[in-house]
C-alpha positions in Angstrom: -113.0 -50.5 7.7 -116.5 -52.9 6.8 -117.5 -52.1 3.2 -120.4 -53.4 1.9 -119.8 -53.7 -1.6 -123.1 -53.6 -4.2 -123.7 -53.7 -7.7 -125.9 -55.2 -10.7 -123.2 -56.4 -13.5 -123.2 -59.2 -14.7 -120.9 -60.0 -17.5 -117.0 -60.3 -17.7 -115.8 -57.7 -19.9 -114.0 -54.3 -18.5 -116.8 -53.8 -16.0 -116.0 -56.5 -14.2 -112.5 -55.9 -14.0 -113.0 -52.6 -12.3 -115.1 -54.4 -9.9 -113.0 -57.3 -9.5 -109.5 -55.1 -9.1 -111.5 -52.1 -6.7 -112.7 -55.5 -4.3 -108.9 -56.8 -4.9 -107.5 -53.3 -3.6 -110.1 -52.7 -0.2 -109.1 -55.8 0.7 -105.3 -55.9 0.0 -105.3 -53.0 2.1 -107.2 -54.9 5.2 -110.5 -53.6 4.9 -113.6 -56.0 5.1 -115.8 -56.1 2.3 -118.9 -58.1 1.4 -120.7 -58.2 -1.9 -124.4 -58.3 -2.7 -124.5 -58.8 -6.6 -127.1 -60.4 -8.9 -126.2 -64.7 -8.5 -124.0 -64.3 -5.6 -123.5 -65.3 -2.3 -123.4 -62.6 0.4 -119.8 -63.7 0.9 -117.6 -63.0 3.7 -114.5 -61.0 3.6 -112.1 -63.8 3.6 -113.8 -65.0 -0.3 -112.7 -64.1 -2.9 -114.8 -61.6 -6.1 -115.0 -64.0 -8.8 -112.9 -64.6 -11.6 -113.1 -61.9 -14.5 -111.9 -64.9 -16.7 -112.4 -64.7 -21.2 -112.0 -61.2 -22.0 -113.0 -59.3 -25.0 -116.3 -61.1 -24.7 -120.1 -59.1 -25.0 -123.2 -60.1 -22.9 -125.0 -61.8 -25.1 -127.3 -62.8 -23.1 -128.0 -59.7 -21.6 -128.8 -58.4 -25.4 -130.8 -61.1 -26.2 -133.0 -60.3 -22.8 -133.4 -57.1 -24.8 -134.7 -58.4 -27.7 -137.2 -60.0 -26.6 -139.0 -58.0 -24.8 -140.4 -55.1 -25.0 -138.2 -51.7 -24.2 -140.8 -50.7 -21.3 -141.1 -54.3 -20.2 -137.2 -54.4 -19.7 -136.8 -50.9 -18.1 -139.4 -52.3 -15.6 -137.8 -55.5 -14.8 -134.4 -53.5 -14.1 -136.4 -51.2 -11.6 -138.8 -54.0 -10.4 -135.2 -55.9 -9.3 -134.6 -53.1 -6.5 -137.2 -55.5 -4.8 -134.4 -58.2 -4.8 -131.6 -56.1 -4.3 -133.0 -54.4 -1.0 -134.1 -57.4 0.7 -130.5 -58.9 -0.5 -128.6 -55.8 0.7 -130.7 -54.3 3.6 -129.8 -58.4 4.9 -126.6 -58.4 4.2 -126.2 -54.6 5.9 -128.1 -55.7 9.4 -125.7 -59.4 9.3 -122.2 -56.6 8.1 -122.5 -53.9 10.0 -120.6 -51.9 7.3 -119.1 -48.9 7.7 -120.3 -48.0 4.6 -121.8 -49.3 1.4 -119.9 -48.8 -2.3 -122.1 -49.2 -4.9 -121.4 -49.2 -8.7 -124.3 -47.1 -10.5 -126.6 -48.8 -13.1 -129.7 -47.1 -14.0 -133.0 -47.5 -12.2 -130.6 -49.1 -9.6 -131.9 -47.6 -5.9 -131.1 -50.4 -3.2 -128.2 -48.7 -1.4 -129.4 -45.2 -1.5 -132.6 -46.8 -0.2 -130.7 -49.0 2.6 -128.6 -45.6 3.1 -131.9 -43.5 4.1 -133.4 -46.8 6.4 -129.7 -47.9 8.6 -128.0 -44.2 7.9 -125.0 -46.3 6.5 -123.1 -43.4 4.7 -123.0 -44.2 0.2 -120.3 -43.6 -1.6 -121.9 -44.1 -5.4 -118.9 -45.2 -8.2 -120.3 -43.9 -11.6 -118.4 -44.7 -14.8 -121.3 -43.0 -17.7 -124.4 -40.8 -17.6 -127.1 -43.8 -18.8 -129.7 -41.9 -19.3 -128.0 -40.2 -22.1 -125.9 -43.4 -23.5 -128.3 -45.7 -23.8 -131.0 -43.2 -25.3 -128.8 -43.0 -27.9 -128.2 -46.3 -28.8 -129.8 -49.8 -28.1 -133.3 -48.5 -29.7 -133.9 -45.5 -26.8 -135.3 -45.3 -23.7 -139.0 -46.1 -23.5 -139.3 -44.9 -19.8 -137.0 -41.9 -19.8 -138.4 -39.1 -18.0 -138.3 -42.1 -15.0 -134.9 -43.2 -15.7 -133.8 -39.4 -15.7 -135.9 -39.3 -12.5 -133.9 -42.6 -11.2 -130.5 -41.1 -11.8 -130.8 -37.8 -10.5 -132.3 -39.3 -7.4 -129.3 -41.9 -7.3 -127.2 -39.3 -7.8 -128.3 -36.2 -5.9 -128.8 -38.8 -2.6 -125.5 -40.7 -3.0 -123.2 -38.9 -0.2 -120.2 -39.0 -2.6 -120.5 -39.6 -6.3 -117.3 -41.4 -8.0 -117.4 -40.5 -11.6 -114.5 -41.9 -13.7 -113.6 -38.2 -15.3 -113.9 -34.8 -15.0 -116.0 -34.5 -18.0 -118.8 -37.1 -16.4 -118.2 -35.5 -13.7 -119.7 -32.0 -15.4 -121.8 -33.9 -16.2 -122.9 -35.4 -12.6 -122.9 -31.7 -11.3 -126.0 -30.4 -14.0 -128.2 -32.9 -12.0 -127.7 -30.8 -9.5 -124.7 -33.1 -7.3 -122.8 -30.0 -4.9 -119.5 -30.3 -6.3 -117.7 -31.2 -3.1 -119.5 -33.9 -2.9 -117.7 -35.3 -6.5 -114.6 -36.9 -6.4 -112.8 -38.6 -9.7 -111.6 -41.2 -9.7 -110.3 -42.5 -13.1 -109.6 -45.9 -13.5 -106.8 -47.9 -12.6 -104.3 -50.5 -13.5 -102.8 -53.9 -10.6 -99.2 -53.4 -11.4 -98.9 -57.3 -10.4 -100.4 -58.3 -13.0 -98.6 -56.8 -15.6 -94.8 -57.7 -13.8 -94.5 -60.5 -15.9 -95.1 -59.2 -19.2 -91.8 -60.4 -21.9 -89.9 -57.8 -23.4 -91.4 -56.5 -26.4 -88.6 -58.6 -28.7 -90.0 -61.7 -27.1 -93.3 -60.9 -27.5 -93.0 -60.3 -31.3 -91.5 -63.7 -31.6 -94.2 -65.2 -29.8 -96.5 -64.1 -31.6 -94.7 -64.4 -35.4 -94.3 -60.4 -35.4 -90.2 -60.7 -35.6 -89.1 -58.0 -36.9 -92.3 -55.5 -37.6 -94.0 -52.1 -36.6 -97.3 -53.4 -34.2 -100.2 -51.1 -34.2 -101.8 -52.6 -30.8 -105.7 -52.5 -29.6 -107.0 -53.9 -27.4 -110.7 -55.1 -26.4 -114.5 -55.4 -28.0 -114.0 -53.8 -31.4 -117.0 -52.4 -32.1 -117.7 -49.9 -35.2 -117.1 -46.3 -33.9 -114.0 -47.6 -32.7 -112.3 -46.6 -36.2 -109.8 -49.5 -36.8 -111.7 -49.6 -40.2 -109.5 -45.6 -40.5 -106.2 -48.5 -39.5 -106.4 -50.7 -41.7 -107.6 -48.0 -44.9 -103.7 -46.1 -43.4 -101.7 -49.4 -43.6 -102.9 -49.8 -47.4 -101.9 -46.2 -48.3 -97.7 -45.1 -49.9 -97.7 -43.0 -46.5 -98.1 -46.5 -44.3 -94.3 -48.4 -44.2 -95.0 -52.2 -45.2 -93.5 -53.4 -41.7 -96.3 -52.2 -40.1 -98.6 -55.2 -38.6 -101.9 -54.6 -37.2 -102.6 -57.2 -34.2 -105.8 -56.5 -32.2 -106.5 -58.3 -29.1 -110.4 -59.4 -28.5 -113.1 -59.9 -30.4 -116.1 -57.9 -31.4 -119.4 -57.2 -33.8 -117.1 -55.6 -36.8 -114.7 -58.4 -36.8 -115.9 -60.1 -39.8 -116.3 -57.5 -41.4 -112.5 -55.6 -40.4 -111.0 -59.1 -41.7 -112.8 -59.0 -45.4 -111.9 -55.2 -45.4 -108.1 -56.6 -45.2 -108.4 -59.2 -47.3 -110.0 -56.9 -50.1 -106.7 -54.2 -49.8 -104.4 -56.7 -49.6 -103.7 -57.1 -46.1 -104.9 -59.9 -45.0 -101.4 -61.1 -43.8 -100.9 -58.1 -42.1 -104.0 -58.1 -39.5 -104.3 -60.5 -36.9 -107.2 -60.9 -34.4 -106.7 -63.0 -31.7 -110.0 -63.8 -30.7 -111.5 -64.0 -27.3 -108.0 -64.3 -24.6 -108.1 -65.0 -21.5 -106.9 -62.0 -18.8 -103.9 -63.1 -17.6 -102.9 -63.6 -21.7 -103.6 -59.9 -22.5 -99.9 -58.2 -20.8 -98.0 -60.8 -23.0 -99.4 -59.6 -26.4 -99.8 -55.7 -25.6 -95.7 -56.1 -25.0 -95.7 -56.6 -28.2 -96.9 -53.4 -29.4 -95.3 -50.4 -31.0 -97.9 -48.2 -31.0 -101.1 -48.9 -29.1 -104.3 -47.8 -30.7 -107.1 -45.5 -29.1 -108.5 -44.3 -32.3 -111.6 -43.1 -30.9 -113.1 -42.9 -26.8 -116.8 -42.2 -25.8 -116.5 -38.9 -24.4 -117.1 -39.3 -20.6 -115.5 -42.3 -20.2 -111.3 -43.3 -18.7 -110.8 -46.3 -21.1 -109.2 -49.5 -19.2 -107.0 -50.0 -22.2 -105.5 -47.1 -22.2 -103.8 -47.9 -18.4 -102.9 -51.1 -20.4 -101.1 -49.2 -22.9 -99.4 -47.0 -20.5 -98.7 -49.5 -17.6 -96.9 -50.9 -20.5 -95.0 -48.2 -21.9 -96.6 -48.1 -24.8 -96.4 -45.0 -27.4 -100.1 -44.1 -27.8 -101.5 -42.3 -30.6 -105.4 -40.6 -29.1 -107.5 -38.3 -29.6 -107.2 -35.2 -28.2 -110.4 -35.1 -26.1 -110.8 -33.6 -22.3 -111.4 -36.9 -21.2 -107.6 -38.2 -22.7 -106.3 -35.3 -21.8 -106.8 -35.5 -17.5 -104.4 -38.0 -18.3 -101.9 -37.9 -21.5 -100.2 -34.9 -22.8 -99.5 -34.4 -26.3 -96.0 -35.8 -27.0 -95.4 -36.6 -23.4 -96.7 -39.9 -23.2 -98.8 -39.9 -26.2 -99.6 -38.5 -29.8 -102.5 -37.1 -29.6 -104.4 -35.5 -33.2 -107.7 -33.4 -33.7 -110.4 -35.9 -33.9 -112.7 -33.7 -36.1 -109.6 -33.1 -39.0 -109.6 -34.9 -42.3 -106.6 -37.2 -41.9 -105.6 -36.2 -38.5 -105.5 -39.9 -37.0 -103.7 -41.0 -40.0 -101.1 -37.9 -39.7 -100.6 -38.9 -36.5 -100.0 -42.8 -37.2 -97.3 -42.2 -40.5 -95.2 -39.7 -37.7 -95.3 -42.6 -35.2 -94.2 -45.5 -37.8 -91.5 -43.8 -39.0 -89.7 -42.6 -35.5 -88.5 -44.6 -33.9 -86.9 -42.3 -31.1 -90.1 -40.5 -31.1 -91.9 -44.1 -29.9 -89.2 -44.5 -27.6 -89.9 -40.9 -26.0 -93.1 -41.3 -26.1 -92.8 -44.6 -24.2 -91.1 -43.8 -21.3 -93.6 -40.9 -20.9 -96.0 -43.4 -20.9 -94.2 -45.5 -18.0 -93.7 -43.3 -16.1 -97.7 -41.8 -16.5 -99.2 -44.3 -13.7 -96.7 -43.5 -10.9 -97.3 -39.0 -11.6 -100.7 -40.1 -11.7 -101.2 -42.5 -9.3 -103.8 -44.7 -11.6 -103.7 -47.8 -9.5 -106.9 -50.0 -7.8 -104.6 -49.8 -4.8 -104.6 -45.9 -5.1 -108.4 -45.7 -5.4 -108.9 -48.3 -2.9 -107.4 -45.4 -0.6 -108.8 -42.7 -2.4 -112.0 -44.5 -1.4 -111.5 -44.8 2.2 -109.9 -41.3 3.0 -113.5 -40.0 1.6 -115.2 -42.4 4.3 -112.9 -41.8 6.7 -113.1 -38.2 5.9 -117.0 -38.4 6.7 -117.9 -37.5 2.9 
């Protein structure tokens, strides 16, 4: 198939991982993919997607622009970007003659829908979050909320198929009036090849100077709501074994606060922040984990870090939220806790860190999850093309 892949994402974080991996998976299965994106050439199919590079960094330039402009002006710029995107997408579509447009949804982005209506090309819309809701609750809210809600609903209802990453998000899409038979859940995945050369846990710990430790691990851009502060507080309690060590692979706005917290509690030597690391170095760090941490989660998300934990067979601690329960099963591939119950996370940590056989059993269950649920980018690419072939 010839696939016109359109997105408006300029970041080099987990969003870029999803984009790059899907493009690579589609191409590896023999499909031609033409990418239309900000700053990207309308590249022929044999040009690789731009590398993600260093992970754990956020889009500082976007945040600076948002801070400088009134909210309404910034949102107006997002809407105006459709003029640029539509021209680029139309030119690419006429030259490339794609069988389908695959677009990553973003707020106020309607270019794919406009081209679909103009040329009659099927549109598959990947949805990773309900951005009207998300941006209304964070970053100071939305100035043009009614317009944003109209744009979101128009994009979702106009696509031939909407591909949310969780069923929870699918329910949100359905509430906008999208028929259920046009909603197909495709969670985030993993590329096994990127983790095939990960070292054994003992070797990984040795390289990091963590021999003999029970390593609690977290990957990604650390924010206050992630709950890493609760992990540090628990490590200072009598319930935490003295050999526990927290390894945070990444960076984030609360790093300084967490390091100060650890120092204040006498744990400076038991907490390590790697800072920003290259994507290729992530498997060697995750391999050192004995307990993989997902202390909190956005209610509709499909966390990429969770796939990394599972592919390397790590015992996961996670909240029993509906979106995570689509992938995790308590006492099978994770130890899950009730997020609203005080002390539940801490109790799960104590149990898992003091019970090596339990960790081993959950690790085995985690390792089997990827194949059982086909949580790979290759599997996702096959789902997408099957939907297109079926006329979705």
